[in-house]
C-alpha positions in Angstrom: 4.7 36.3 28.6 7.0 34.5 25.8 7.1 30.9 24.8 10.4 29.2 24.0 10.2 27.4 20.6 12.0 24.4 19.5 14.9 26.2 18.1 15.2 28.0 21.3 13.9 31.2 20.3 11.4 33.3 22.7 8.4 34.2 20.9 5.7 36.3 22.1 2.1 34.6 22.8 -0.6 35.9 20.7 -3.0 38.4 22.1 -6.5 36.9 22.7 -8.7 37.2 19.9 -5.7 37.6 17.4 -5.2 35.0 14.7 -2.2 34.5 12.2 -3.0 35.4 8.7 -1.0 32.4 6.8 -2.0 33.6 3.4 -0.5 37.2 4.1 2.7 35.5 5.6 3.0 33.5 2.1 3.1 37.1 0.4 6.5 37.8 2.5 8.0 34.4 3.0 7.1 33.4 -0.8 4.8 30.6 -2.0 7.8 28.2 -2.3 10.8 29.5 -0.5 13.8 27.8 0.8 12.3 26.7 4.0 9.2 25.3 2.2 11.6 23.4 -0.1 13.8 21.8 2.3 10.4 20.5 4.3 9.1 19.5 0.8 12.1 17.3 0.0 11.5 15.2 3.2 7.6 14.8 2.1 9.3 13.4 -1.3 11.4 10.9 0.3 8.5 9.7 2.2 6.5 9.2 -1.0 9.0 6.8 -2.4 8.4 4.0 -0.6 4.8 4.2 -1.5 5.8 3.7 -5.1 8.0 1.1 -4.1 5.4 -1.3 -2.3 2.3 -0.7 -4.9 4.7 -1.9 -7.9 6.5 -4.5 -6.1 4.2 -7.5 -7.0 6.1 -8.0 -10.6 9.2 -8.9 -8.6 7.6 -10.4 -5.3 5.5 -12.6 -7.5 7.3 -12.9 -10.8 6.0 -15.7 -12.8 8.5 -18.1 -14.6 8.6 -21.2 -16.7 7.7 -24.6 -14.9 6.5 -28.0 -15.6 5.9 -31.1 -13.3 8.9 -32.2 -11.1 10.1 -35.5 -12.5 12.3 -37.1 -9.6 12.6 -40.3 -11.6 14.9 -38.4 -13.8 17.5 -38.0 -10.8 16.9 -41.6 -9.9 17.9 -42.7 -13.5 21.0 -40.5 -13.2 19.7 -37.8 -15.8 19.4 -34.1 -15.2 16.0 -32.6 -13.8 15.8 -30.8 -17.0 17.1 -33.3 -19.2 15.3 -32.4 -22.8 15.2 -36.1 -23.9 13.9 -37.3 -20.5 11.4 -34.3 -20.0 9.9 -35.3 -23.9 9.4 -38.8 -22.6 7.9 -37.5 -19.2 5.6 -34.8 -20.1 2.7 -34.8 -22.5 2.8 -32.1 -25.2 -0.1 -29.6 -25.5 -1.2 -26.8 -28.1 -0.3 -23.2 -27.3 -3.8 -21.6 -28.3 -1.7 -18.3 -29.0 1.2 -19.5 -30.9 -0.3 -22.8 -32.3 2.9 -24.6 -31.4 2.9 -27.6 -29.3 5.2 -27.4 -26.3 5.7 -29.5 -22.9 2.6 -29.4 -20.5 3.0 -27.1 -17.3 0.4 -29.1 -15.4 0.3 -32.7 -16.4 3.2 -35.6 -16.5 3.2 -39.1 -17.5 3.1 -42.1 -15.0 6.8 -43.3 -15.4 9.6 -45.3 -13.4 13.3 -44.9 -13.3 13.6 -48.4 -15.4 12.0 -46.7 -18.3 14.3 -43.8 -18.5 17.4 -45.8 -17.8 16.3 -47.9 -20.7 15.4 -44.8 -22.7 17.2 -44.1 -26.1 17.6 -40.8 -26.9 16.9 -38.7 -28.9 13.2 -39.9 -28.1 10.8 -39.8 -31.0 7.4 -38.8 -29.7 4.7 -41.2 -30.6 1.3 -39.6 -30.7 -0.9 -42.8 -30.7 0.7 -44.0 -27.5 -1.6 -44.6 -24.6 -0.1 -43.8 -21.4 -1.3 -42.7 -17.8 -1.5 -39.1 -17.3 -1.0 -37.6 -13.9 -1.4 -34.3 -12.3 2.0 -32.8 -10.6 1.8 -35.1 -7.9 5.5 -34.6 -7.0 5.4 -30.5 -7.2 6.9 -28.6 -9.9 10.2 -27.6 -11.4 10.8 -23.9 -11.8 13.3 -21.9 -13.8 15.5 -20.1 -11.6 17.8 -18.6 -13.9 16.3 -14.9 -13.4 14.6 -15.3 -10.0 16.0 -17.4 -7.3 12.4 -17.6 -5.6 9.2 -15.8 -5.8 5.8 -15.9 -4.1 4.4 -17.6 -7.4 7.1 -20.5 -6.7 7.0 -20.6 -2.8 3.2 -21.1 -2.7 3.1 -23.1 -6.0 0.5 -20.6 -7.6 0.6 -22.4 -10.9 -2.2 -24.3 -12.9 -5.4 -24.0 -11.5 -4.2 -21.8 -8.4 -2.6 -19.1 -11.0 -5.2 -16.6 -10.5 -4.3 -16.6 -6.8 -1.1 -14.9 -7.7 -3.3 -11.8 -9.0 -5.2 -11.7 -5.8 -2.5 -10.4 -3.8 -2.3 -7.4 -5.8 -5.8 -6.7 -5.9 -6.4 -7.1 -2.4 -3.6 -4.6 -1.8 -5.5 -2.2 -3.8 -8.4 -2.9 -1.5 -6.1 -2.0 1.5 -5.3 1.1 -0.4 -9.0 1.9 -0.8 -9.7 1.1 3.2 -6.5 3.1 3.8 -7.4 6.3 2.0 -10.9 6.6 3.9 -9.4 5.8 7.4 -6.3 7.8 7.2 -8.1 10.6 5.5 -10.6 11.2 8.6 -7.7 10.3 10.8 -5.5 13.2 9.2 -8.5 15.7 10.0 -8.7 14.8 13.7 -5.0 14.3 14.9 -3.2 16.3 12.2 -1.3 15.2 9.0 2.0 14.9 10.3 1.1 12.4 13.1 -1.0 10.2 10.6 1.7 10.2 8.0 4.4 8.8 10.5 2.1 6.5 12.3 1.6 5.2 8.7 5.3 5.1 7.9 5.7 2.9 11.1 2.8 0.5 10.3 4.2 0.2 6.8 7.7 -0.9 8.4 6.0 -3.3 10.8 3.6 -4.9 8.3 6.5 -5.0 5.5 8.7 -7.0 7.7 5.8 -9.3 8.5 5.2 -10.0 5.1 8.7 -10.9 4.3 8.7 -13.5 7.0 5.6 -15.0 5.7 7.3 -18.0 3.6 6.1 -21.4 4.6 2.9 -20.0 6.1 -0.4 -20.5 4.2 -0.6 -18.0 1.3 -3.4 -16.2 2.8 -1.5 -14.8 5.5 0.7 -13.3 2.8 -2.2 -11.9 1.1 -3.4 -10.4 4.3 -0.4 -8.8 5.3 0.0 -7.2 1.6 -3.5 -5.8 2.3 -2.2 -4.1 5.4 0.8 -2.7 3.8 -1.7 -1.2 0.9 -3.7 0.2 3.9 -0.6 2.1 5.1 0.3 3.6 1.8 -2.4 5.8 1.5 -1.7 7.1 5.0 1.6 8.2 4.1 1.0 9.5 0.5 -2.3 11.4 1.0 -0.8 13.0 4.3 2.4 14.1 2.4 0.3 15.3 -0.4 -1.9 17.4 2.0 1.0 18.9 3.8 3.0 19.9 0.6 0.1 21.4 -1.1 -1.3 23.2 2.2 2.2 24.8 3.2 2.5 26.4 -0.3 0.8 29.4 -2.3 -2.2 28.5 -4.5 0.2 29.2 -7.6 2.5 26.4 -6.7 0.0 23.5 -5.7 -0.2 22.3 -9.1 3.8 21.9 -9.0 3.6 20.2 -5.8 1.1 17.8 -6.5 3.0 16.7 -9.8 6.1 16.3 -8.0 4.3 14.0 -5.5 3.5 11.8 -8.4 7.1 11.9 -9.5 8.1 10.6 -6.1 6.0 7.7 -6.5 7.5 7.1 -10.0 10.9 7.1 -8.4 9.8 4.7 -6.2 9.4 2.4 -9.2 13.1 3.4 -10.5 14.5 2.5 -7.0 12.5 -0.8 -6.7 14.0 -1.9 -10.1 17.7 -1.3 -8.9 16.9 -3.1 -5.5 15.2 -5.9 -7.0 18.0 -6.5 -9.8 20.3 -6.9 -6.9 18.2 -9.2 -4.8 16.5 -11.9 -6.5 15.1 -13.8 -3.7 11.4 -12.5 -2.7 11.5 -12.6 0.9 14.9 -10.5 1.1 13.6 -8.1 -1.5 10.3 -7.7 0.6 12.5 -7.0 3.9 15.2 -4.6 2.0 12.4 -2.2 0.7 10.4 -2.4 4.1 13.7 -1.5 6.2 13.6 1.9 3.9 11.1 3.5 6.4 13.6 3.1 9.1 15.4 6.1 8.1 12.1 7.9 7.3 11.1 7.6 11.0 14.0 9.4 11.8 12.7 12.4 9.7 9.8 12.9 12.3 11.7 15.8 13.9 12.6 17.5 10.4 8.9 17.6 9.3 6.2 20.1 9.9 2.6 20.1 10.5 0.2 21.5 8.0 -0.2 25.3 9.0 -3.7 25.3 7.6 -4.5 22.4 9.7 -3.0 24.1 12.7 -5.3 27.2 12.1 -8.3 25.1 11.7 -7.7 23.9 15.3 -7.1 27.3 16.5 -3.1 26.4 17.0 -1.9 29.9 15.8 1.1 29.9 18.0 2.4 27.2 16.5 2.0 28.5 12.9 3.5 31.6 14.0 6.6 29.9 15.3 6.8 28.2 12.0 6.4 31.4 10.1 9.3 33.0 11.9 11.6 29.9 11.3 10.7 30.2 7.5 11.4 33.9 7.3 14.6 33.5 8.9 15.8 30.5 6.6 14.3 32.6 3.7 16.1 35.7 4.9 13.2 37.9 4.8 11.2 39.9 7.3 7.6 39.4 8.2 5.6 42.5 9.6 4.0 41.8 13.1 0.2 42.6 11.7 0.6 39.2 10.0 0.8 37.7 13.6 -2.0 40.0 14.9 -4.8 39.9 12.4 -8.2 40.3 13.6 -10.3 37.1 13.5 -12.9 38.7 10.7 -9.7 39.5 8.5 -8.6 35.9 8.1 -10.0 33.2 5.8 -12.7 31.2 7.5 -11.7 27.5 7.3 -15.0 26.3 8.8 -17.6 25.7 6.1 -21.3 26.6 7.2 -22.8 23.4 5.7 -21.4 20.0 5.6 -21.7 18.5 2.0 -21.4 14.9 1.2 -21.2 12.6 -2.3 -24.8 12.8 -3.0 -24.3 16.6 -3.7 -22.1 15.7 -6.6 -25.1 13.9 -8.4 -28.1 15.5 -6.8 -28.7 17.8 -10.0 -28.8 16.6 -13.7 -25.6 18.4 -15.0 -23.5 17.6 -11.8 -24.7 14.1 -12.0 -23.6 13.7 -15.7 -20.2 15.5 -15.1 -19.6 13.0 -12.2 -20.2 10.0 -13.9 -17.8 10.9 -16.7 -15.2 12.0 -14.2 -15.5 8.6 -12.3 -15.3 6.6 -15.1 -12.2 8.5 -16.4 -10.5 8.0 -13.0 -11.2 4.3 -12.9 -10.2 3.5 -16.3 -7.1 5.7 -16.1 -6.0 3.6 -13.1 -7.1 0.6 -14.2 -4.6 1.0 -17.2 -2.0 2.6 -15.4 -1.5 -0.3 -13.0 -2.2 -2.8 -15.8 0.8 -1.6 -17.9 3.1 -1.3 -15.1 2.6 -4.6 -13.4 2.5 -6.4 -16.8 6.0 -5.8 -17.8 7.1 -9.3 -17.3 4.5 -10.2 -20.3 6.8 -8.0 -22.7 9.8 -9.9 -24.5 13.2 -9.0 -23.4 14.9 -8.2 -19.9 12.3 -7.9 -17.0 14.3 -5.3 -15.0 14.9 -3.0 -18.1 11.4 -3.1 -19.1 10.1 -2.1 -15.7 12.8 0.6 -15.3 11.9 1.9 -18.7 8.1 1.8 -17.7 9.0 3.9 -14.5 11.1 6.4 -16.3 8.6 7.2 -19.1 6.4 8.8 -16.2 8.9 11.7 -15.7 8.6 13.1 -19.5 5.0 12.3 -19.2 4.5 14.5 -16.1 6.3 17.3 -17.7 4.6 17.1 -20.8 1.0 17.2 -19.1 2.1 20.3 -17.1 2.9 22.2 -20.4 0.1 20.8 -22.4 -2.9 21.9 -19.8 -1.3 25.4 -19.7 -1.3 25.9 -23.5 -4.1 23.7 -25.1 -6.4 23.4 -22.0 -7.6 20.5 -19.8 -10.3 18.9 -22.2 -8.5 18.5 -25.2 -5.1 17.5 -23.6 -6.8 14.8 -21.5 -8.7 13.6 -24.4 -5.7 13.3 -26.6 -3.5 11.5 -24.2 -6.3 8.9 -23.4 -6.7 8.2 -27.2 -3.1 8.4 -27.7 -2.3 5.8 -25.0 -5.5 3.9 -26.1 -4.3 3.1 -29.6 -0.7 2.6 -28.5 -2.2 -0.2 -26.0 -4.4 -2.1 -28.9 -1.3 -1.9 -31.5 1.1 -3.3 -28.8 0.3 -7.3 -28.9 0.4 -7.2 -32.9 3.9 -6.3 -32.7 5.0 -9.3 -31.0 5.0 -13.1 -31.9 3.1 -14.7 -33.2 1.8 -11.5 -35.3 5.4 -10.6 -36.2 9.0 -12.1 -35.7 10.7 -12.1 -32.6 13.6 -9.9 -34.1 10.7 -7.1 -34.0 10.1 -7.3 -30.5 11.5 -3.6 -29.7 8.6 -2.1 -31.5 6.1 -3.9 -29.1 7.9 -2.9 -26.1 8.2 0.7 -27.6 4.4 0.9 -28.2 3.8 -0.2 -24.6 5.8 2.5 -23.2 4.1 5.1 -25.4 0.9 3.7 -24.2 2.1 4.1 -20.5 3.4 7.6 -21.5 -0.2 8.9 -22.6 -1.7 7.2 -19.7 0.6 8.8 -17.2 0.1 12.0 -18.6 -3.8 11.8 -18.6 -3.7 10.6 -14.9 -1.8 13.9 -14.0 -4.4 16.0 -16.1 -7.7 14.5 -14.6 -6.5 15.2 -11.1 -5.9 18.8 -12.0 -9.0 18.9 -14.0 -11.3 17.2 -11.6 -10.3 19.9 -8.7 -11.4 22.5 -11.1 -14.5 21.2 -12.4 -16.3 20.8 -8.9 -17.7 23.8 -7.1 -15.5 25.1 -4.0 -18.0 23.7 -1.6 -17.9 20.1 -2.7 -14.1 20.1 -4.1 -12.6 18.1 -1.5 -15.6 15.5 -1.7 -15.4 15.5 -5.5 -11.7 14.8 -5.6 -12.0 12.0 -2.7 -14.9 10.5 -4.5 -12.9 10.5 -7.7 -10.0 8.9 -5.8 -12.1 6.1 -4.5 -13.1 5.1 -8.0 -9.7 5.1 -8.9 -9.2 2.4 -6.5 -11.8 0.5 -7.8 -10.0 0.4 -11.2 -6.7 -0.6 -9.2 -8.7 -3.4 -7.6 -10.0 -4.6 -11.1 -6.5 -4.4 -13.2 -4.9 -7.5 -11.9 -8.2 -9.6 -12.9 -8.0 -8.0 -16.4 -4.6 -9.2 -16.8 -6.0 -12.6 -16.3 -8.1 -12.3 -19.4 -4.8 -13.4 -21.2 -5.5 -16.9 -20.5 -8.3 -16.7 -22.8 -6.5 -14.7 -25.7 -3.1 -13.3 -25.4 -3.7 -9.8 -26.8 -6.9 -9.5 -24.9 -5.7 -7.5 -21.7 -4.1 -4.8 -23.9 -7.5 -4.7 -26.1 -9.3 -4.0 -23.1 -7.0 -1.2 -21.7 -7.0 0.3 -25.1 -10.8 0.2 -25.9 -11.5 1.8 -22.5 -9.2 4.4 -22.7 -10.5 5.4 -26.1 -14.1 5.3 -24.7 -13.5 7.3 -21.7 -11.2 9.8 -23.8 -14.1 10.4 -26.1 -16.5 10.9 -23.0 -14.3 13.4 -21.5 -14.9 15.8 -24.3 -18.4 16.1 -23.0 -17.0 17.8 -20.1 -16.4 21.7 -20.0 -13.0 23.3 -20.4 -11.6 25.0 -17.2 -8.8 26.8 -18.6 -9.1 30.7 -18.5 -12.7 30.3 -16.9 -14.0 31.5 -13.5 -14.3 28.4 -11.3 -17.7 27.7 -9.7 -18.1 28.3 -6.0 -21.6 27.1 -5.1 -23.5 24.0 -6.2 -26.1 26.3 -8.3 -22.7 27.7 -10.3 -21.5 23.9 -10.5 -24.8 23.0 -12.1 -24.5 25.6 -14.6 -20.9 25.4 -15.4 -20.5 24.0 -19.0 -24.2 24.0 -19.7 -24.9 24.7 -23.3 -26.4 28.3 -23.3 -30.0 28.3 -25.1 -31.2 31.3 -27.2 -34.6 32.6 -25.8 -37.6 31.7 -28.0 -41.2 31.5 -28.4 -43.9 30.9 -30.8 -43.8 33.3 -34.0 -47.1 35.6 -33.6 -47.2 37.4 -37.1 -50.4 38.6 -36.1 -48.6 41.3 -33.9 -46.9 42.8 -37.0 -50.3 42.8 -38.9 -51.9 44.9 -35.9 -48.9 47.3 -36.2 -47.2 46.2 -33.0 -43.4 45.1 -32.5 -43.0 41.3 -32.8 -41.5 41.1 -29.1 -44.1 43.6 -27.7 -44.5 42.5 -24.2 -48.2 43.5 -24.1 -48.9 41.7 -27.5 -47.0 38.6 -26.3 -48.7 38.3 -22.9 -52.0 38.2 -24.7 -50.8 35.9 -27.4 -48.8 33.1 -25.5 -50.1 30.9 -22.5 -48.0 31.0 -19.4 -46.5 27.6 -17.8 -44.7 27.0 -14.7 -41.1 26.5 -15.0 -40.5 23.1 -13.1 -36.7 24.1 -12.0 -37.5 27.7 -10.9 -41.3 27.3 -10.0 -41.6 30.6 -11.7 -44.4 31.2 -14.5 -43.1 32.2 -17.8 -44.4 32.3 -21.4 -44.6 29.1 -23.3 -41.8 28.4 -25.8 -44.0 25.9 -27.7 -47.6 27.0 -27.8 -49.6 30.1 -28.8 -53.2 31.2 -28.8 -55.5 31.5 -31.7 -55.8 35.2 -32.4 -56.4 37.8 -34.9 
């Protein structure tokens, strides 16, 4: 019997009780041959919109200069932003960061058009005047020189409602967290490919719906953004898993890093689209319609061969291997397709492990806490710097573009340093390097330095982003090596969940600037330095055999203690060796080891003998 595959080829059905040895097949078709590279490019393209949507809020919710609308200016025949008229119409307040007075953004005076008609300019302010102060009862005026519209302007997220602008990004990351759990489980059940394209389709639907949220309550926009965030992990995680599972073990670090590069490329693409489209709803529609093209790539994408093997779908894997062999111009021997079941790696684990196993024993618990904190902080700082570019002096679009471009040399540098200097020292260095840069950033901008030196502040912010991005790459590689094989997926998954918590917190850390301008950067820098130092307590993995069992994971990185016991000089006086077993058995009391429940000579007590 034969089966006709999609390419019109007639492939023999596998004999009963025979399996495909995919690892053996990779030895012939190559770990990352031409066929895999063509399929991998499609996966990279699918990851680009993920970066676009996750980094879109600086443009969708762009904050601009504003003040209370004063319609009486137009009634008096004056421009809405007439300096003299505004000087008369708005109370002035002291800026707590610069100690300079400026017009209030949230208050206005009660005036009428007759006052303005008779106003003589330039108007000299009189601090002792007693006038009625109102809230912005006629709405707000926004500076639209750079942005035609944004969510910030659309829903008037100003004054006491300004924190709501950060809520959209925070709840977006809540959606990312939920999506990583739901789609992670779904991909194990129905497959990585179906899960990825379901998420691509949902991202398209929810993204378009978000674009048509104007003039509706702000909560609708927030919920739709949450749903877009929910879909992002369905795309990224599924693509990531397909990309790493279809290549050899020696190429997984490379493919994983390239996936992160595709995410950063999404930011570069976003900067270009946002520069051309200055209206937030049109921008949201444009970045969502990208997925229409991605849906059409369904027929060019393959399912994860390892997932298919785990489900017993060996014939489909055999078809894929034959196509890969044809594209790579190699020949795969028939024994690869007719391996005995016992000769093939068992993809089913004998025991189900869970997150409790990560903290069940003292050393594993200590390592897990440090790992989780590093994931939380590195994500918090990464998104904090990426989403805060509008607060830097200079052009918003250029600053954002540079922030995204910095990721590429950071990823390349991280791959170089982990191979030559190890995981621990490289990660700690980049966290400390990025942390110091973050702390110094606000002090190289006004009011601490002249405005002409703003490029120094921007450069330091980018250096901080460089360090954090490199650390992000390393902690991913390092975490997978620190956990033993039996809980490796659980450990990486749990760490990823803590990173989502960092993403949720990040927008609210940015709100601390309302208390003191430099505070967000000080928090980013301080936390980076603390967890970077804590990472030095983790063991190095470069050049070491990685742990497989929980017992090996518990012992991995433990400081080896020298065996010892009380000195017994009476042994030498009696002509016996100082470590004579019989003499020590008589001289030392025996105690039960609480870990092994086995008795052994006491290390700290001895009998009184002569």
